[in-house]
FITOR-928238 format. One record per residue: residue number from 1; residue in three letters; chain; z, y, x of N, C-alpha, C, O in turn. Coordinates in nm, 4 decimals, m for minus. Layout:
<site bagu="NUM" drenlum="ALA" drengu="A" n_pz="Z" n_py="Y" n_px="X" ca_pz="Z" ca_py="Y" ca_px="X" c_pz="Z" c_py="Y" c_px="X" o_pz="Z" o_py="Y" o_px="X"/>
...
END
This chain:
<site bagu="1" drenlum="UNK" drengu="A" n_pz="21.4031" n_py="14.3091" n_px="34.1079" ca_pz="21.4586" ca_py="14.1932" ca_px="34.0397" c_pz="21.5235" c_py="14.1048" c_px="34.1456" o_pz="21.4582" o_py="14.0679" o_px="34.2431"/>
<site bagu="2" drenlum="UNK" drengu="A" n_pz="21.6504" n_py="14.0705" n_px="34.1282" ca_pz="21.7201" ca_py="13.9886" ca_px="34.2280" c_pz="21.6466" c_py="13.8570" c_px="34.2541" o_pz="21.5964" o_py="13.7938" o_px="34.1611"/>
<site bagu="3" drenlum="UNK" drengu="A" n_pz="21.6407" n_py="13.8175" n_px="34.3773" ca_pz="21.5775" ca_py="13.6919" ca_px="34.4147" c_pz="21.4302" c_py="13.7048" c_px="34.4477" o_pz="21.3756" o_py="13.6205" o_px="34.5188"/>
<site bagu="4" drenlum="UNK" drengu="A" n_pz="21.3646" n_py="13.8084" n_px="34.3978" ca_pz="21.2218" ca_py="13.8221" ca_px="34.4240" c_pz="21.1934" c_py="13.8878" c_px="34.5578" o_pz="21.0791" o_py="13.8877" o_px="34.6035"/>
<site bagu="5" drenlum="UNK" drengu="A" n_pz="21.2960" n_py="13.9443" n_px="34.6218" ca_pz="21.2755" ca_py="14.0058" ca_px="34.7512" c_pz="21.2325" c_py="13.9028" c_px="34.8550" o_pz="21.1696" o_py="13.9384" o_px="34.9546"/>
<site bagu="6" drenlum="UNK" drengu="A" n_pz="21.2653" n_py="13.7772" n_px="34.8335" ca_pz="21.2312" ca_py="13.6744" ca_px="34.9313" c_pz="21.0838" c_py="13.6331" c_px="34.9250" o_pz="21.0337" o_py="13.5667" o_px="35.0157"/>
<site bagu="7" drenlum="UNK" drengu="A" n_pz="21.0158" n_py="13.6721" n_px="34.8191" ca_pz="20.8749" ca_py="13.6369" ca_px="34.8078" c_pz="20.7910" c_py="13.7248" c_px="34.9002" o_pz="20.8085" o_py="13.8466" o_px="34.9054"/>
<site bagu="8" drenlum="UNK" drengu="A" n_pz="20.7025" n_py="13.6629" n_px="34.9706" ca_pz="20.6101" ca_py="13.7377" ca_px="35.0578" c_pz="20.5046" c_py="13.8050" c_px="34.9717" o_pz="20.4808" o_py="13.7633" o_px="34.8583"/>
<site bagu="9" drenlum="UNK" drengu="A" n_pz="20.4417" n_py="13.9079" n_px="35.0243" ca_pz="20.3373" ca_py="13.9778" ca_px="34.9493" c_pz="20.2277" c_py="13.8829" c_px="34.9037" o_pz="20.1775" o_py="13.8961" o_px="34.7921"/>
<site bagu="10" drenlum="UNK" drengu="A" n_pz="20.1900" n_py="13.7882" n_px="34.9872" ca_pz="20.0854" ca_py="13.6922" ca_px="34.9506" c_pz="20.1290" c_py="13.6089" c_px="34.8301" o_pz="20.0475" o_py="13.5774" o_px="34.7433"/>
<site bagu="11" drenlum="UNK" drengu="A" n_pz="20.2559" n_py="13.5737" n_px="34.8249" ca_pz="20.3062" ca_py="13.4963" ca_px="34.7114" c_pz="20.3098" c_py="13.5817" c_px="34.5852" o_pz="20.2810" o_py="13.5324" o_px="34.4761"/>
<site bagu="12" drenlum="UNK" drengu="A" n_pz="20.3447" n_py="13.7082" n_px="34.5991" ca_pz="20.3475" ca_py="13.7978" ca_px="34.4836" c_pz="20.2090" c_py="13.8143" c_px="34.4233" o_pz="20.1949" o_py="13.8255" o_px="34.3015"/>
<site bagu="13" drenlum="UNK" drengu="A" n_pz="20.1067" n_py="13.8160" n_px="34.5079" ca_pz="19.9702" ca_py="13.8312" ca_px="34.4584" c_pz="19.9246" c_py="13.7111" c_px="34.3775" o_pz="19.8320" o_py="13.7229" o_px="34.2973"/>
<site bagu="14" drenlum="UNK" drengu="A" n_pz="19.9873" n_py="13.5960" n_px="34.3965" ca_pz="19.9500" ca_py="13.4751" ca_px="34.3234" c_pz="20.0122" c_py="13.4697" c_px="34.1841" o_pz="19.9703" o_py="13.3894" o_px="34.1008"/>
<site bagu="15" drenlum="UNK" drengu="A" n_pz="20.1117" n_py="13.5547" n_px="34.1581" ca_pz="20.1789" ca_py="13.5534" ca_px="34.0282" c_pz="20.0856" c_py="13.6058" c_px="33.9194" o_pz="20.0018" o_py="13.6921" o_px="33.9457"/>
<site bagu="16" drenlum="UNK" drengu="A" n_pz="20.0997" n_py="13.5536" n_px="33.7966" ca_pz="20.0172" ca_py="13.6058" ca_px="33.6870" c_pz="20.0429" c_py="13.7549" c_px="33.6661" o_pz="20.1511" o_py="13.8051" o_px="33.6965"/>
<site bagu="17" drenlum="UNK" drengu="A" n_pz="19.9434" n_py="13.8242" n_px="33.6145" ca_pz="19.9534" ca_py="13.9685" ca_px="33.5942" c_pz="20.0724" c_py="14.0076" c_px="33.5074" o_pz="20.1335" o_py="14.1122" o_px="33.5295"/>
<site bagu="18" drenlum="UNK" drengu="A" n_pz="20.1057" n_py="13.9250" n_px="33.4091" ca_pz="20.2126" ca_py="13.9606" ca_px="33.3158" c_pz="20.3490" c_py="13.9017" c_px="33.3537" o_pz="20.4418" o_py="13.9047" o_px="33.2729"/>
<site bagu="19" drenlum="UNK" drengu="A" n_pz="20.3617" n_py="13.8491" n_px="33.4739" ca_pz="20.4851" ca_py="13.7839" ca_px="33.5173" c_pz="20.6070" c_py="13.8756" c_px="33.5062" o_pz="20.7084" o_py="13.8375" o_px="33.4478"/>
<site bagu="20" drenlum="UNK" drengu="A" n_pz="20.5972" n_py="13.9951" n_px="33.5617" ca_pz="20.7119" ca_py="14.0859" ca_px="33.5624" c_pz="20.7406" c_py="14.1398" c_px="33.4225" o_pz="20.8562" o_py="14.1639" o_px="33.3878"/>
<site bagu="21" drenlum="UNK" drengu="A" n_pz="20.6372" n_py="14.1587" n_px="33.3432" ca_pz="20.6568" ca_py="14.2017" ca_px="33.2049" c_pz="20.7403" c_py="14.0980" c_px="33.1295" o_pz="20.8342" o_py="14.1329" o_px="33.0580"/>
<site bagu="22" drenlum="UNK" drengu="A" n_pz="20.7054" n_py="13.9712" n_px="33.1461" ca_pz="20.7775" ca_py="13.8654" ca_px="33.0752" c_pz="20.9210" c_py="13.8513" c_px="33.1263" o_pz="21.0117" o_py="13.8227" o_px="33.0481"/>
<site bagu="23" drenlum="UNK" drengu="A" n_pz="20.9419" n_py="13.8708" n_px="33.2539" ca_pz="21.0790" ca_py="13.8668" ca_px="33.3071" c_pz="21.1613" c_py="13.9801" c_px="33.2469" o_pz="21.2750" o_py="13.9595" o_px="33.2045"/>
<site bagu="24" drenlum="UNK" drengu="A" n_pz="21.1034" n_py="14.0992" n_px="33.2435" ca_pz="21.1758" ca_py="14.2131" ca_px="33.1839" c_pz="21.2060" c_py="14.1864" c_px="33.0376" o_pz="21.3177" o_py="14.2109" o_px="32.9920"/>
<site bagu="25" drenlum="UNK" drengu="A" n_pz="21.1088" n_py="14.1369" n_px="32.9640" ca_pz="21.1275" ca_py="14.1096" ca_px="32.8222" c_pz="21.2340" c_py="14.0027" c_px="32.8004" o_pz="21.3179" o_py="14.0155" o_px="32.7112"/>
<site bagu="26" drenlum="UNK" drengu="A" n_pz="21.2307" n_py="13.8985" n_px="32.8808" ca_pz="21.3274" ca_py="13.7897" ca_px="32.8659" c_pz="21.4702" c_py="13.8349" c_px="32.8973" o_pz="21.5664" o_py="13.7725" o_px="32.8527"/>
<site bagu="27" drenlum="UNK" drengu="A" n_pz="21.4835" n_py="13.9419" n_px="32.9730" ca_pz="21.6178" ca_py="13.9866" ca_px="33.0113" c_pz="21.6694" c_py="14.1008" c_px="32.9235" o_pz="21.7756" o_py="14.1566" o_px="32.9509"/>
<site bagu="28" drenlum="UNK" drengu="A" n_pz="21.5954" n_py="14.1358" n_px="32.8188" ca_pz="21.6412" ca_py="14.2425" ca_px="32.7298" c_pz="21.7298" c_py="14.1857" c_px="32.6189" o_pz="21.7513" o_py="14.0648" o_px="32.6095"/>
<site bagu="29" drenlum="UNK" drengu="A" n_pz="21.7801" n_py="14.2763" n_px="32.5356" ca_pz="21.8669" ca_py="14.2358" ca_px="32.4245" c_pz="21.7893" c_py="14.1526" c_px="32.3229" o_pz="21.6667" o_py="14.1595" o_px="32.3151"/>
<site bagu="30" drenlum="UNK" drengu="A" n_pz="21.8634" n_py="14.0743" n_px="32.2457" ca_pz="21.8007" ca_py="13.9907" ca_px="32.1430" c_pz="21.7257" c_py="14.0745" c_px="32.0409" o_pz="21.6208" o_py="14.0335" o_px="31.9912"/>
<site bagu="31" drenlum="UNK" drengu="A" n_pz="21.7789" n_py="14.1912" n_px="32.0097" ca_pz="21.7113" ca_py="14.2787" ca_px="31.9134" c_pz="21.5725" c_py="14.3167" c_px="31.9630" o_pz="21.4762" o_py="14.3155" o_px="31.8863"/>
<site bagu="32" drenlum="UNK" drengu="A" n_pz="21.5623" n_py="14.3497" n_px="32.0892" ca_pz="21.4326" ca_py="14.3842" ca_px="32.1476" c_pz="21.3383" c_py="14.2650" c_px="32.1412" o_pz="21.2201" o_py="14.2805" o_px="32.1105"/>
<site bagu="33" drenlum="UNK" drengu="A" n_pz="21.3899" n_py="14.1471" n_px="32.1698" ca_pz="21.3075" ca_py="14.0260" ca_px="32.1640" c_pz="21.2604" c_py="13.9981" c_px="32.0221" o_pz="21.1472" o_py="13.9542" o_px="32.0017"/>
<site bagu="34" drenlum="UNK" drengu="A" n_pz="21.3465" n_py="14.0234" n_px="31.9238" ca_pz="21.3063" ca_py="14.0035" ca_px="31.7843" c_pz="21.1928" c_py="14.0993" c_px="31.7468" o_pz="21.0991" o_py="14.0610" o_px="31.6767"/>
<site bagu="35" drenlum="UNK" drengu="A" n_pz="21.2017" n_py="14.2222" n_px="31.7934" ca_pz="21.0943" ca_py="14.3189" ca_px="31.7671" c_pz="20.9644" c_py="14.2697" c_px="31.8295" o_pz="20.8586" o_py="14.2802" o_px="31.7675"/>
<site bagu="36" drenlum="UNK" drengu="A" n_pz="20.9707" n_py="14.2164" n_px="31.9506" ca_pz="20.8498" ca_py="14.1657" ca_px="32.0169" c_pz="20.7932" c_py="14.0458" c_px="31.9418" o_pz="20.6716" o_py="14.0343" o_px="31.9263"/>
<site bagu="37" drenlum="UNK" drengu="A" n_pz="20.8801" n_py="13.9564" n_px="31.8950" ca_pz="20.8334" ca_py="13.8417" ca_px="31.8166" c_pz="20.7639" c_py="13.8922" c_px="31.6900" o_pz="20.6583" o_py="13.8410" o_px="31.6531"/>
<site bagu="38" drenlum="UNK" drengu="A" n_pz="20.8216" n_py="13.9913" n_px="31.6238" ca_pz="20.7588" ca_py="14.0486" ca_px="31.5044" c_pz="20.6229" c_py="14.1089" c_px="31.5387" o_pz="20.5279" o_py="14.0959" o_px="31.4615"/>
<site bagu="39" drenlum="UNK" drengu="A" n_pz="20.6134" n_py="14.1739" n_px="31.6527" ca_pz="20.4868" ca_py="14.2326" ca_px="31.6970" c_pz="20.3817" c_py="14.1247" c_px="31.7210" o_pz="20.2663" o_py="14.1401" o_px="31.6811"/>
<site bagu="40" drenlum="UNK" drengu="A" n_pz="20.4211" n_py="14.0164" n_px="31.7857" ca_pz="20.3269" ca_py="13.9060" ca_px="31.8119" c_pz="20.2836" c_py="13.8429" c_px="31.6799" o_pz="20.1665" o_py="13.8092" o_px="31.6629"/>
<site bagu="41" drenlum="UNK" drengu="A" n_pz="20.3775" n_py="13.8268" n_px="31.5865" ca_pz="20.3423" ca_py="13.7733" ca_px="31.4543" c_pz="20.2377" c_py="13.8628" c_px="31.3892" o_pz="20.1361" o_py="13.8147" o_px="31.3390"/>
<site bagu="42" drenlum="UNK" drengu="A" n_pz="20.2630" n_py="13.9915" n_px="31.3904" ca_pz="20.1695" ca_py="14.0860" ca_px="31.3295" c_pz="20.0329" c_py="14.0797" c_px="31.3975" o_pz="19.9297" o_py="14.0804" o_px="31.3304"/>
<site bagu="43" drenlum="UNK" drengu="A" n_pz="20.0324" n_py="14.0737" n_px="31.5290" ca_pz="19.9062" ca_py="14.0708" ca_px="31.6040" c_pz="19.8282" c_py="13.9416" c_px="31.5848" o_pz="19.7078" o_py="13.9379" o_px="31.6100"/>
<site bagu="44" drenlum="UNK" drengu="A" n_pz="19.8943" n_py="13.8366" n_px="31.5409" ca_pz="19.8272" ca_py="13.7074" ca_px="31.5238" c_pz="19.8004" c_py="13.6743" c_px="31.3770" o_pz="19.7601" o_py="13.5626" o_px="31.3447"/>
<site bagu="45" drenlum="UNK" drengu="A" n_pz="19.8225" n_py="13.7700" n_px="31.2898" ca_pz="19.8027" ca_py="13.7431" ca_px="31.1471" c_pz="19.6560" c_py="13.7236" c_px="31.1110" o_pz="19.6251" o_py="13.6523" o_px="31.0155"/>
<site bagu="46" drenlum="UNK" drengu="A" n_pz="19.5659" n_py="13.7851" n_px="31.1852" ca_pz="19.4227" ca_py="13.7745" ca_px="31.1574" c_pz="19.3505" c_py="13.7267" c_px="31.2835" o_pz="19.2992" o_py="13.8079" o_px="31.3605"/>
<site bagu="47" drenlum="UNK" drengu="A" n_pz="19.3465" n_py="13.5968" n_px="31.3041" ca_pz="19.2870" ca_py="13.5442" ca_px="31.4277" c_pz="19.1376" c_py="13.5701" c_px="31.4408" o_pz="19.0828" o_py="13.5557" o_px="31.5501"/>
<site bagu="48" drenlum="UNK" drengu="A" n_pz="19.0712" n_py="13.6073" n_px="31.3339" ca_pz="18.9274" ca_py="13.6333" ca_px="31.3405" c_pz="18.8943" c_py="13.7517" c_px="31.4306" o_pz="18.7835" o_py="13.7606" o_px="31.4837"/>
<site bagu="49" drenlum="UNK" drengu="A" n_pz="18.9897" n_py="13.8424" n_px="31.4479" ca_pz="18.9639" ca_py="13.9641" ca_px="31.5248" c_pz="18.9786" c_py="13.9450" c_px="31.6756" o_pz="18.9480" o_py="14.0366" o_px="31.7519"/>
<site bagu="50" drenlum="UNK" drengu="A" n_pz="19.0238" n_py="13.8301" n_px="31.7194" ca_pz="19.0450" ca_py="13.8088" ca_px="31.8623" c_pz="18.9227" c_py="13.7423" c_px="31.9247" o_pz="18.8703" o_py="13.6444" o_px="31.8716"/>
<site bagu="51" drenlum="UNK" drengu="A" n_pz="18.8787" n_py="13.7953" n_px="32.0356" ca_pz="18.7631" ca_py="13.7400" ca_px="32.1058" c_pz="18.8004" c_py="13.6062" c_px="32.1694" o_pz="18.9175" o_py="13.5846" o_px="32.2008"/>
<site bagu="52" drenlum="UNK" drengu="A" n_pz="18.7041" n_py="13.5158" n_px="32.1893" ca_pz="18.7348" ca_py="13.3831" ca_px="32.2434" c_pz="18.8131" c_py="13.3850" c_px="32.3745" o_pz="18.9043" o_py="13.3040" o_px="32.3913"/>
<site bagu="53" drenlum="UNK" drengu="A" n_pz="18.7807" n_py="13.4740" n_px="32.4672" ca_pz="18.8555" ca_py="13.4754" ca_px="32.5936" c_pz="18.9982" c_py="13.5250" c_px="32.5706" o_pz="19.0905" o_py="13.4779" o_px="32.6371"/>
<site bagu="54" drenlum="UNK" drengu="A" n_pz="19.0181" n_py="13.6171" n_px="32.4798" ca_pz="19.1523" ca_py="13.6620" ca_px="32.4449" c_pz="19.2294" c_py="13.5557" c_px="32.3698" o_pz="19.3518" o_py="13.5471" o_px="32.3803"/>
<site bagu="55" drenlum="UNK" drengu="A" n_pz="19.1580" n_py="13.4756" n_px="32.2947" ca_pz="19.2191" ca_py="13.3686" ca_px="32.2172" c_pz="19.2888" c_py="13.2673" c_px="32.3074" o_pz="19.4016" o_py="13.2263" o_px="32.2797"/>
<site bagu="56" drenlum="UNK" drengu="A" n_pz="19.2224" n_py="13.2276" n_px="32.4141" ca_pz="19.2827" ca_py="13.1314" ca_px="32.5078" c_pz="19.4132" c_py="13.1837" c_px="32.5672" o_pz="19.5134" o_py="13.1123" o_px="32.5718"/>
<site bagu="57" drenlum="UNK" drengu="A" n_pz="19.4110" n_py="13.3080" n_px="32.6123" ca_pz="19.5307" ca_py="13.3671" ca_px="32.6724" c_pz="19.6417" c_py="13.3801" c_px="32.5697" o_pz="19.7579" o_py="13.3517" o_px="32.5989"/>
<site bagu="58" drenlum="UNK" drengu="A" n_pz="19.6056" n_py="13.4235" n_px="32.4485" ca_pz="19.7052" ca_py="13.4413" ca_px="32.3427" c_pz="19.7700" c_py="13.3076" c_px="32.3062" o_pz="19.8918" o_py="13.2999" o_px="32.2906"/>
<site bagu="59" drenlum="UNK" drengu="A" n_pz="19.6890" n_py="13.2026" n_px="32.2925" ca_pz="19.7433" ca_py="13.0703" ca_px="32.2608" c_pz="19.8420" c_py="13.0245" c_px="32.3673" o_pz="19.9503" o_py="12.9749" o_px="32.3361"/>
<site bagu="60" drenlum="UNK" drengu="A" n_pz="19.8037" n_py="13.0416" n_px="32.4920" ca_pz="19.8923" ca_py="12.9997" ca_px="32.6017" c_pz="20.0225" c_py="13.0796" c_px="32.6004" o_pz="20.1305" o_py="13.0221" o_px="32.6136"/>
<site bagu="61" drenlum="UNK" drengu="A" n_pz="20.0128" n_py="13.2109" n_px="32.5848" ca_pz="20.1332" ca_py="13.2944" ca_px="32.5824" c_pz="20.2250" c_py="13.2585" c_px="32.4658" o_pz="20.3471" o_py="13.2534" o_px="32.4808"/>
<site bagu="62" drenlum="UNK" drengu="A" n_pz="20.1653" n_py="13.2341" n_px="32.3507" ca_pz="20.2464" ca_py="13.1988" ca_px="32.2339" c_pz="20.3194" c_py="13.0674" c_px="32.2583" o_pz="20.4396" o_py="13.0570" o_px="32.2336"/>
<site bagu="63" drenlum="UNK" drengu="A" n_pz="20.2468" n_py="12.9675" n_px="32.3068" ca_pz="20.3068" ca_py="12.8352" ca_px="32.3281" c_pz="20.4135" c_py="12.8353" c_px="32.4377" o_pz="20.5200" o_py="12.7755" o_px="32.4222"/>
<site bagu="64" drenlum="UNK" drengu="A" n_pz="20.3839" n_py="12.9021" n_px="32.5468" ca_pz="20.4705" ca_py="12.8888" ca_px="32.6645" c_pz="20.5801" c_py="12.9934" c_px="32.6742" o_pz="20.6779" o_py="12.9740" o_px="32.7464"/>
<site bagu="65" drenlum="UNK" drengu="A" n_pz="20.5651" n_py="13.1047" n_px="32.6021" ca_pz="20.6642" ca_py="13.2114" ca_px="32.6166" c_pz="20.7250" c_py="13.2561" c_px="32.4841" o_pz="20.8470" o_py="13.2526" o_px="32.4675"/>
<site bagu="66" drenlum="UNK" drengu="A" n_pz="20.6413" n_py="13.2980" n_px="32.3902" ca_pz="20.6937" ca_py="13.3600" ca_px="32.2685" c_pz="20.7621" c_py="13.2619" c_px="32.1740" o_pz="20.8651" o_py="13.2959" o_px="32.1157"/>
<site bagu="67" drenlum="UNK" drengu="A" n_pz="20.7083" n_py="13.1418" n_px="32.1570" ca_pz="20.7756" ca_py="13.0443" ca_px="32.0704" c_pz="20.9090" c_py="13.0012" c_px="32.1303" o_pz="21.0091" o_py="13.0024" o_px="32.0587"/>
<site bagu="68" drenlum="UNK" drengu="A" n_pz="20.9160" n_py="12.9631" n_px="32.2581" ca_pz="21.0481" ca_py="12.9279" ca_px="32.3137" c_pz="21.1491" c_py="13.0432" c_px="32.3041" o_pz="21.2655" o_py="13.0211" o_px="32.2709"/>
<site bagu="69" drenlum="UNK" drengu="A" n_pz="21.1048" n_py="13.1652" n_px="32.3331" ca_pz="21.1952" ca_py="13.2796" ca_px="32.3214" c_pz="21.2357" c_py="13.2994" c_px="32.1757" o_pz="21.3530" o_py="13.3228" o_px="32.1462"/>
<site bagu="70" drenlum="UNK" drengu="A" n_pz="21.1400" n_py="13.2902" n_px="32.0855" ca_pz="21.1678" ca_py="13.3087" ca_px="31.9440" c_pz="21.2629" c_py="13.2054" c_px="31.8869" o_pz="21.3435" o_py="13.2371" o_px="31.7994"/>
<site bagu="71" drenlum="UNK" drengu="A" n_pz="21.2547" n_py="13.0828" n_px="31.9350" ca_pz="21.3472" ca_py="12.9792" ca_px="31.8873" c_pz="21.4917" c_py="13.0136" c_px="31.9196" o_pz="21.5832" o_py="12.9718" o_px="31.8487"/>
<site bagu="72" drenlum="UNK" drengu="A" n_pz="21.5122" n_py="13.0892" n_px="32.0255" ca_pz="21.6480" ca_py="13.1284" ca_px="32.0648" c_pz="21.6963" c_py="13.2528" c_px="31.9907" o_pz="21.8139" o_py="13.2615" o_px="31.9554"/>
<site bagu="73" drenlum="UNK" drengu="A" n_pz="21.6082" n_py="13.3479" n_px="31.9670" ca_pz="21.6532" ca_py="13.4764" ca_px="31.9124" c_pz="21.6151" c_py="13.4990" c_px="31.7661" o_pz="21.6760" o_py="13.5825" o_px="31.6992"/>
<site bagu="74" drenlum="UNK" drengu="A" n_pz="21.5160" n_py="13.4265" n_px="31.7157" ca_pz="21.4695" ca_py="13.4476" ca_px="31.5782" c_pz="21.4045" c_py="13.3212" c_px="31.5231" o_pz="21.2838" o_py="13.3190" o_px="31.4990"/>
<site bagu="75" drenlum="UNK" drengu="A" n_pz="21.4846" n_py="13.2145" n_px="31.5028" ca_pz="21.4264" ca_py="13.0858" ca_px="31.4622" c_pz="21.3480" c_py="13.0901" c_px="31.3310" o_pz="21.2489" o_py="13.0186" o_px="31.3161"/>
<site bagu="76" drenlum="UNK" drengu="A" n_pz="21.3906" n_py="13.1714" n_px="31.2376" ca_pz="21.3173" ca_py="13.1796" ca_px="31.1108" c_pz="21.1845" c_py="13.2520" c_px="31.1316" o_pz="21.0816" o_py="13.2099" o_px="31.0787"/>
<site bagu="77" drenlum="UNK" drengu="A" n_pz="21.1869" n_py="13.3594" n_px="31.2077" ca_pz="21.0645" ca_py="13.4346" ca_px="31.2350" c_pz="20.9623" c_py="13.3508" c_px="31.3100" o_pz="20.8421" o_py="13.3618" o_px="31.2859"/>
<site bagu="78" drenlum="UNK" drengu="A" n_pz="21.0105" n_py="13.2676" n_px="31.4006" ca_pz="20.9178" ca_py="13.1914" ca_px="31.4849" c_pz="20.8392" c_py="13.0887" c_px="31.4023" o_pz="20.7325" o_py="13.0439" o_px="31.4445"/>
<site bagu="79" drenlum="UNK" drengu="A" n_pz="20.8910" n_py="13.0518" n_px="31.2861" ca_pz="20.8156" ca_py="12.9601" ca_px="31.1994" c_pz="20.6825" c_py="13.0223" c_px="31.1578" o_pz="20.5805" o_py="12.9536" o_px="31.1525"/>
<site bagu="80" drenlum="UNK" drengu="A" n_pz="20.6837" n_py="13.1528" n_px="31.1282" ca_pz="20.5590" ca_py="13.2208" ca_px="31.0939" c_pz="20.4663" c_py="13.2290" c_px="31.2142" o_pz="20.3446" o_py="13.2160" o_px="31.2006"/>
<site bagu="81" drenlum="UNK" drengu="A" n_pz="20.5230" n_py="13.2501" n_px="31.3299" ca_pz="20.4416" ca_py="13.2532" ca_px="31.4519" c_pz="20.3756" c_py="13.1175" c_px="31.4759" o_pz="20.2600" o_py="13.1114" o_px="31.5177"/>
<site bagu="82" drenlum="UNK" drengu="A" n_pz="20.4466" n_py="13.0116" n_px="31.4504" ca_pz="20.3908" ca_py="12.8763" ca_px="31.4660" c_pz="20.2751" c_py="12.8560" c_px="31.3675" o_pz="20.1730" o_py="12.7972" o_px="31.4031"/>
<site bagu="83" drenlum="UNK" drengu="A" n_pz="20.2910" n_py="12.9042" n_px="31.2448" ca_pz="20.1803" ca_py="12.8939" ca_px="31.1471" c_pz="20.0584" c_py="12.9728" c_px="31.1962" o_pz="19.9447" o_py="12.9274" o_px="31.1832"/>
<site bagu="84" drenlum="UNK" drengu="A" n_pz="20.0834" n_py="13.0904" n_px="31.2523" ca_pz="19.9715" ca_py="13.1689" ca_px="31.3062" c_pz="19.9057" c_py="13.0962" c_px="31.4227" o_pz="19.7832" o_py="13.0973" o_px="31.4354"/>
<site bagu="85" drenlum="UNK" drengu="A" n_pz="19.9853" n_py="13.0338" n_px="31.5067" ca_pz="19.9327" ca_py="12.9557" ca_px="31.6187" c_pz="19.8431" c_py="12.8436" c_px="31.5673" o_pz="19.7358" o_py="12.8193" o_px="31.6225"/>
<site bagu="86" drenlum="UNK" drengu="A" n_pz="19.8863" n_py="12.7767" n_px="31.4635" ca_pz="19.8058" ca_py="12.6686" ca_px="31.4070" c_pz="19.6722" c_py="12.7214" c_px="31.3547" o_pz="19.5697" o_py="12.6546" o_px="31.3677"/>
<site bagu="87" drenlum="UNK" drengu="A" n_pz="19.6732" n_py="12.8409" n_px="31.2957" ca_pz="19.5477" ca_py="12.9015" ca_px="31.2489" c_pz="19.4567" c_py="12.9329" c_px="31.3670" o_pz="19.3356" o_py="12.9121" o_px="31.3600"/>
<site bagu="88" drenlum="UNK" drengu="A" n_pz="19.5152" n_py="12.9829" n_px="31.4753" ca_pz="19.4376" ca_py="13.0110" ca_px="31.5968" c_pz="19.3746" c_py="12.8826" c_px="31.6503" o_pz="19.2575" o_py="12.8811" o_px="31.6881"/>
<site bagu="89" drenlum="UNK" drengu="A" n_pz="19.4526" n_py="12.7759" n_px="31.6531" ca_pz="19.4008" ca_py="12.6502" ca_px="31.7079" c_pz="19.2868" c_py="12.5953" c_px="31.6232" o_pz="19.1926" o_py="12.5368" o_px="31.6768"/>
<site bagu="90" drenlum="UNK" drengu="A" n_pz="19.2940" n_py="12.6134" n_px="31.4921" ca_pz="19.1839" ca_py="12.5697" ca_px="31.4062" c_pz="19.0553" c_py="12.6455" c_px="31.4414" o_pz="18.9472" o_py="12.5871" o_px="31.4488"/>
<site bagu="91" drenlum="UNK" drengu="A" n_pz="19.0695" n_py="12.7747" n_px="31.4626" ca_pz="18.9524" ca_py="12.8545" ca_px="31.4999" c_pz="18.8993" c_py="12.8106" c_px="31.6352" o_pz="18.7785" o_py="12.7964" o_px="31.6541"/>
<site bagu="92" drenlum="UNK" drengu="A" n_pz="18.9900" n_py="12.7893" n_px="31.7284" ca_pz="18.9492" ca_py="12.7447" ca_px="31.8620" c_pz="18.8735" c_py="12.6133" c_px="31.8533" o_pz="18.7693" o_py="12.5973" o_px="31.9168"/>
<site bagu="93" drenlum="UNK" drengu="A" n_pz="18.9246" n_py="12.5198" n_px="31.7757" ca_pz="18.8597" ca_py="12.3900" ca_px="31.7615" c_pz="18.7240" c_py="12.4021" c_px="31.6926" o_pz="18.6297" o_py="12.3317" o_px="31.7286"/>
<site bagu="94" drenlum="UNK" drengu="A" n_pz="18.7139" n_py="12.4898" n_px="31.5949" ca_pz="18.5860" ca_py="12.5060" ca_px="31.5264" c_pz="18.4830" c_py="12.5729" c_px="31.6165" o_pz="18.3641" o_py="12.5418" o_px="31.6088"/>
<site bagu="95" drenlum="UNK" drengu="A" n_pz="18.5284" n_py="12.6655" n_px="31.7029" ca_pz="18.4368" ca_py="12.7288" ca_px="31.7982" c_pz="18.3899" c_py="12.6289" c_px="31.9027" o_pz="18.2755" o_py="12.6354" o_px="31.9477"/>
<site bagu="96" drenlum="UNK" drengu="A" n_pz="18.4766" n_py="12.5370" n_px="31.9414" ca_pz="18.4408" ca_py="12.4372" ca_px="32.0411" c_pz="18.3382" c_py="12.3381" c_px="31.9880" o_pz="18.2561" o_py="12.2860" o_px="32.0636"/>
<site bagu="97" drenlum="UNK" drengu="A" n_pz="18.3433" n_py="12.3122" n_px="31.8565" ca_pz="18.2497" ca_py="12.2156" ca_px="31.7995" c_pz="18.1134" c_py="12.2758" c_px="31.7658" o_pz="18.0214" o_py="12.2036" o_px="31.7273"/>
<site bagu="98" drenlum="UNK" drengu="A" n_pz="18.1005" n_py="12.4073" n_px="31.7802" ca_pz="17.9718" ca_py="12.4733" ca_px="31.7506" c_pz="17.8742" c_py="12.4603" c_px="31.8646" o_pz="17.7620" o_py="12.5100" o_px="31.8557"/>
END
């Protein structure tokens, strides 16, 4: 990936595990991104099946990556993803109060 050659190995080790995956995804065609948004929507339709540690990561990824990407390539689809995110947050909040 252009520009990443300047990063030292120590700096590369500090990057999140999914950093390069997200860069590749962000640089693909809009059609591919729409398919990924649909996949995330499908995977978040039933938040009860996600374990609490997976829930935190999923919430962060949805907020910081998939919703912004979806707003650019599939604004109507991302509305459903936002509803799923809200359902996840309700579960997270209810687990925190237990």
